C-alpha positions as CSV (number, residue, x, y, z in Angstrom):
1,X,0.0,0.0,0.0
2,X,2.9,2.4,0.8
3,X,4.5,1.7,-2.5
4,X,1.3,2.5,-4.4
5,X,1.0,5.8,-2.5
6,X,4.6,6.8,-3.4
7,X,4.1,6.0,-7.0
8,X,0.7,7.7,-7.1
9,X,2.1,10.9,-5.6
10,X,5.0,10.8,-8.1
11,X,2.5,10.3,-11.0
12,X,0.3,13.3,-9.9
13,X,3.4,15.6,-9.5
14,X,4.5,14.7,-13.1
15,X,1.0,15.4,-14.5
16,X,1.1,18.7,-12.6
17,X,4.5,19.5,-14.0
18,X,3.3,18.8,-17.5
19,X,0.5,21.2,-17.0
20,X,2.8,23.9,-15.7
21,X,5.0,23.4,-18.7
22,X,2.0,24.0,-21.0
23,X,1.3,27.3,-19.2
24,X,4.9,28.3,-19.7
25,X,4.5,27.6,-23.4
26,X,1.7,30.2,-23.4
27,X,3.5,32.7,-21.2
28,X,6.8,32.7,-23.0
29,X,5.4,32.2,-26.5
30,X,8.0,29.5,-27.1
31,X,5.5,26.9,-28.1
32,X,7.8,24.3,-29.6
33,X,10.4,24.1,-26.8
34,X,7.9,24.1,-23.9
35,X,5.6,21.8,-25.9
36,X,8.3,19.2,-26.2
37,X,9.2,19.5,-22.5
38,X,5.5,19.2,-21.6
39,X,5.1,16.2,-23.8
40,X,8.2,14.5,-22.3
41,X,6.9,15.0,-18.7
42,X,3.4,13.8,-19.7
43,X,4.9,10.6,-21.2
44,X,6.8,10.1,-18.0
45,X,3.6,10.5,-16.0
46,X,1.9,7.9,-18.3
47,X,4.7,5.5,-17.6
48,X,4.4,6.0,-13.9
49,X,0.6,5.5,-14.2
50,X,1.2,2.1,-15.8
51,X,3.5,1.2,-12.9
52,X,0.9,2.3,-10.4
53,X,-1.7,0.2,-12.1
54,X,0.4,-2.9,-12.0
55,X,1.2,-2.4,-8.3
56,X,-2.5,-2.0,-7.5
57,X,-3.4,-5.1,-9.5
58,X,-0.5,-7.1,-8.0
59,X,1.0,-7.8,-11.4
60,X,4.4,-6.3,-10.8
61,X,7.1,-8.7,-12.1
62,X,9.9,-7.5,-9.7
63,X,9.6,-6.8,-6.0
64,X,9.0,-3.2,-5.0
65,X,12.2,-1.2,-4.4
66,X,11.5,1.6,-1.9
67,X,14.8,3.4,-2.4
68,X,14.4,3.6,-6.2
69,X,10.8,4.8,-5.9
70,X,11.7,7.4,-3.3
71,X,14.4,8.7,-5.6
72,X,11.8,8.8,-8.5
73,X,9.4,10.7,-6.1
74,X,12.1,13.2,-5.2
75,X,12.8,13.8,-8.9
76,X,9.1,14.4,-9.5
77,X,9.0,16.9,-6.6
78,X,12.1,18.8,-7.7
79,X,10.7,18.9,-11.3
80,X,7.4,20.3,-10.2
81,X,8.9,22.7,-7.8
82,X,11.4,24.0,-10.3
83,X,8.7,24.6,-12.9
84,X,6.6,26.4,-10.3
85,X,9.5,28.6,-9.2
86,X,10.6,29.5,-12.7
87,X,7.1,30.4,-13.8
88,X,7.2,34.0,-12.3
89,X,10.6,34.6,-13.8
90,X,9.3,33.8,-17.3
91,X,6.1,35.8,-16.6
92,X,8.2,38.8,-15.6
93,X,10.4,38.4,-18.6
94,X,7.4,38.2,-20.8
95,X,6.1,41.5,-19.3
96,X,9.4,43.1,-19.7
97,X,9.6,42.0,-23.3
98,X,6.2,43.5,-23.9
99,X,7.2,46.7,-22.3
100,X,10.4,46.8,-24.3
101,X,8.5,46.2,-27.5
102,X,6.1,49.0,-26.6
103,X,9.0,51.3,-25.7
104,X,10.7,50.5,-29.0
105,X,7.5,51.2,-30.9
106,X,7.1,54.5,-29.0
107,X,10.7,55.4,-29.8
108,X,10.1,54.7,-33.5
109,X,6.9,56.7,-33.4
110,X,8.6,59.6,-31.7
111,X,11.5,59.5,-34.1
112,X,9.0,59.6,-37.0
113,X,7.2,62.5,-35.5
114,X,10.4,64.3,-34.8
115,X,11.5,63.7,-38.4
116,X,8.2,65.0,-39.7
117,X,8.3,68.2,-37.6
118,X,12.0,69.0,-38.3
119,X,11.6,68.3,-42.0
120,X,9.6,71.6,-42.4
121,X,12.1,73.7,-40.5
122,X,14.4,76.1,-42.3
123,X,17.3,75.2,-39.9
124,X,19.5,72.2,-39.8
125,X,18.9,69.9,-36.8
126,X,21.0,67.0,-35.6
127,X,21.2,65.0,-32.3
128,X,24.3,63.3,-30.8
129,X,24.7,60.9,-27.9
130,X,27.1,61.1,-25.0
131,X,29.9,59.7,-27.2
132,X,29.3,62.4,-29.8
133,X,27.9,59.9,-32.3
134,X,25.1,61.1,-34.6
135,X,21.7,59.6,-33.9
136,X,19.4,62.0,-35.9
137,X,19.6,64.5,-38.7
138,X,16.8,66.3,-40.5
139,X,16.4,67.1,-44.2
140,X,17.7,70.7,-44.0
141,X,20.9,69.5,-42.3
142,X,21.5,67.1,-45.1
143,X,20.9,69.8,-47.7
144,X,23.2,72.3,-46.0
145,X,26.1,69.9,-45.4
146,X,25.7,67.6,-48.4
147,X,25.9,64.6,-46.1
148,X,23.1,62.0,-45.8
149,X,22.1,60.7,-42.4
150,X,22.9,57.1,-43.3
151,X,26.5,58.2,-44.2
152,X,27.2,59.8,-40.8
153,X,25.0,57.7,-38.5
154,X,26.9,56.5,-35.4
155,X,29.9,58.6,-36.4
156,X,31.6,61.5,-34.6
157,X,29.9,64.4,-36.4
158,X,32.1,67.0,-34.7
159,X,35.2,65.7,-36.5
160,X,33.2,65.7,-39.8
161,X,31.5,69.1,-39.7
162,X,33.7,71.1,-37.3
163,X,37.0,70.1,-38.7
164,X,39.1,73.2,-39.4
165,X,42.7,73.8,-40.5
166,X,43.2,75.8,-37.3
167,X,43.7,73.0,-34.7
168,X,43.4,75.4,-31.7
169,X,40.0,76.6,-33.0
170,X,38.9,73.0,-33.4
171,X,39.9,72.1,-29.9
172,X,38.2,75.1,-28.4
173,X,34.9,74.2,-30.2
174,X,35.3,70.6,-29.1
175,X,35.7,71.6,-25.5
176,X,32.7,73.9,-25.7
177,X,30.6,71.1,-27.1
178,X,31.8,68.7,-24.4
179,X,30.7,71.2,-21.7
180,X,27.1,70.5,-22.8
181,X,27.4,66.9,-21.4
182,X,29.7,67.7,-18.4
183,X,28.0,70.9,-17.1
184,X,24.6,70.9,-18.9
185,X,25.4,74.3,-20.4
186,X,24.0,75.6,-23.6
187,X,26.4,76.6,-26.4
188,X,25.7,79.2,-29.0
189,X,27.8,81.0,-31.5
190,X,27.6,83.0,-34.8
191,X,31.3,82.5,-35.6
192,X,31.4,78.8,-36.3
193,X,32.2,77.2,-39.6
194,X,30.9,73.9,-40.9
195,X,32.6,71.8,-43.6
196,X,30.4,70.4,-46.4
197,X,30.9,67.0,-48.0
198,X,32.8,68.5,-50.9
199,X,35.3,70.1,-48.5
200,X,34.0,73.7,-48.8
201,X,33.3,75.7,-45.7
202,X,30.4,78.0,-44.8
203,X,29.7,80.2,-41.8
204,X,26.9,79.1,-39.4
205,X,25.0,80.3,-36.4
206,X,24.7,77.4,-34.0
207,X,22.8,76.6,-30.8
208,X,23.3,73.4,-28.9
209,X,21.3,72.3,-25.8
210,X,21.5,69.2,-23.6
211,X,18.6,66.6,-23.5
212,X,18.0,65.5,-20.0
213,X,16.2,62.2,-19.2
214,X,15.5,61.1,-15.6
215,X,17.9,63.8,-14.3
216,X,20.8,62.6,-16.6
217,X,22.1,64.2,-19.8
218,X,21.7,61.5,-22.4
219,X,22.2,63.5,-25.7
220,X,22.4,67.0,-27.2
221,X,20.4,68.7,-30.0
222,X,22.0,71.2,-32.3
223,X,20.3,73.7,-34.5
224,X,22.3,75.6,-37.1
225,X,21.7,78.1,-40.0
226,X,23.8,79.0,-43.0
227,X,25.1,82.6,-42.6
228,X,26.8,83.0,-46.0
229,X,24.4,85.6,-47.3
230,X,24.2,87.4,-44.0
231,X,28.0,87.5,-43.6
232,X,28.4,88.9,-47.1
233,X,25.9,91.6,-46.4
234,X,27.7,92.5,-43.1
235,X,31.0,92.7,-44.9
236,X,29.6,94.9,-47.7
237,X,28.1,97.2,-45.0
238,X,31.4,97.3,-43.1
239,X,33.3,98.1,-46.4
240,X,30.8,100.9,-47.1
241,X,31.1,102.4,-43.6
242,X,34.9,102.3,-44.0
243,X,34.7,104.1,-47.3
244,X,32.3,106.7,-45.9
245,X,34.6,107.2,-42.9
246,X,37.6,107.7,-45.1
247,X,35.7,110.2,-47.3
248,X,34.6,112.1,-44.2
249,X,38.2,112.2,-42.9
250,X,39.5,113.6,-46.2
251,X,36.8,116.3,-46.7
252,X,36.8,119.6,-44.9
253,X,33.9,122.0,-45.2
254,X,33.5,125.7,-44.7
255,X,30.4,126.6,-42.6
256,X,28.8,129.7,-41.2
257,X,29.0,133.4,-42.3
258,X,32.3,134.6,-43.6
259,X,33.0,138.4,-43.3
260,X,34.4,139.5,-46.7
261,X,35.6,142.9,-47.9
262,X,33.3,144.3,-50.5
263,X,36.2,145.9,-52.3
264,X,39.3,143.7,-52.1
265,X,37.5,140.5,-51.3
266,X,39.7,139.7,-48.3
267,X,38.2,137.6,-45.5
268,X,38.4,138.4,-41.8
269,X,39.6,135.3,-39.8
270,X,38.8,134.3,-36.2
271,X,41.7,136.5,-34.9
272,X,40.3,139.6,-36.7
273,X,43.0,139.7,-39.4
274,X,42.1,140.3,-43.0
275,X,43.7,137.7,-45.3
276,X,43.4,136.8,-49.0
277,X,40.4,134.6,-49.8
278,X,42.6,131.9,-51.4
279,X,44.8,131.8,-48.3
280,X,41.8,131.4,-46.1
281,X,40.2,128.6,-48.2
282,X,43.6,126.8,-48.4
283,X,44.0,126.9,-44.7
284,X,40.5,125.7,-43.9
285,X,40.1,123.0,-46.5
286,X,42.1,120.6,-48.7
287,X,41.6,122.7,-51.8
288,X,44.6,124.2,-53.6
289,X,44.7,127.2,-56.0
290,X,46.2,127.5,-59.4
291,X,46.4,131.2,-60.3
292,X,45.5,132.4,-63.8
293,X,43.7,135.5,-65.3
294,X,40.3,135.9,-66.8
295,X,39.8,137.7,-70.2
296,X,38.1,140.7,-68.6
297,X,40.9,141.3,-66.1
298,X,43.5,140.7,-68.9
299,X,41.9,143.4,-71.0
300,X,42.2,145.9,-68.1
301,X,45.7,144.9,-66.9
302,X,47.3,144.1,-70.2
303,X,45.5,146.0,-73.0
304,X,48.5,145.9,-75.3
305,X,48.5,142.1,-75.4
306,X,44.8,142.0,-75.8
307,X,44.8,144.5,-78.7
308,X,47.6,142.6,-80.5
309,X,45.7,139.4,-80.2
310,X,42.4,140.9,-81.3
311,X,43.1,141.1,-85.2
312,X,44.4,137.6,-85.4
313,X,41.3,136.4,-83.5
314,X,39.0,138.3,-85.9
315,X,40.9,136.9,-88.9
316,X,40.4,133.4,-87.7
317,X,36.8,133.9,-87.0
318,X,36.2,135.3,-90.6
319,X,38.1,132.4,-92.2
320,X,36.0,129.9,-90.2
321,X,32.9,131.6,-91.3
């Protein structure tokens, strides 16, 4: 009777273990592996059921060995207990996998939404992780730099876009970009230069900000705009201002009321002295005088020369007519 009880308990435990294995097949989604394990345990339970039936009918060919049957009972207990204890673990893993799948889908949806939003912006946008590797770039950034996102993905974009011949400038910019991750500070500049895929450079205004998740800086987003036209306009304006300043420095003007003699045309200066008009203008401006004589004055001062030149002048006028 004791032997039948031991075999019966062992048989029930094996059937129960087969049932738990079937549940794990549903929980984990691994239908083939757990299905095979459940079938193997179920066949073991069938075999134990046949042994139990022979014992109850007294048809057992060999005498009952308590030590072997106790070991078989222990194996059944351990098998059932192991499957019971491992069930919560697989259930938790299944929940975590579902959450991970949901998180991944949310990340894909957010990335698609971010791409759709930034595609309509007139500024280049890119995102880097803590290692400085590129994880996102919008259409405008691709257009301005000539690089495609797939070409720079997971690469150090700083070395690609910020590379300059001046190594000290490059190191300074790199240090300022790293401060975003170390100190959480924003970085902005209107004196940066980016390098296009073809090697040409263009001036940019740039704003970089850290992205904080759960109190930790996980990435940084950078927005930049091409300043080529703006810089050209600024240079043209500066050149024009310099030309105007140079012109103002080389021009002197006479202003106010100048007291002038009605007879000799001398001008009275600030000290009250009367000086020749040409001397006054030369002193107060950059103009110089080249003296000559007009025809009316020449006729008064030098009539003999004017009378001698008159016949020849009349002769030339008559011949021309």
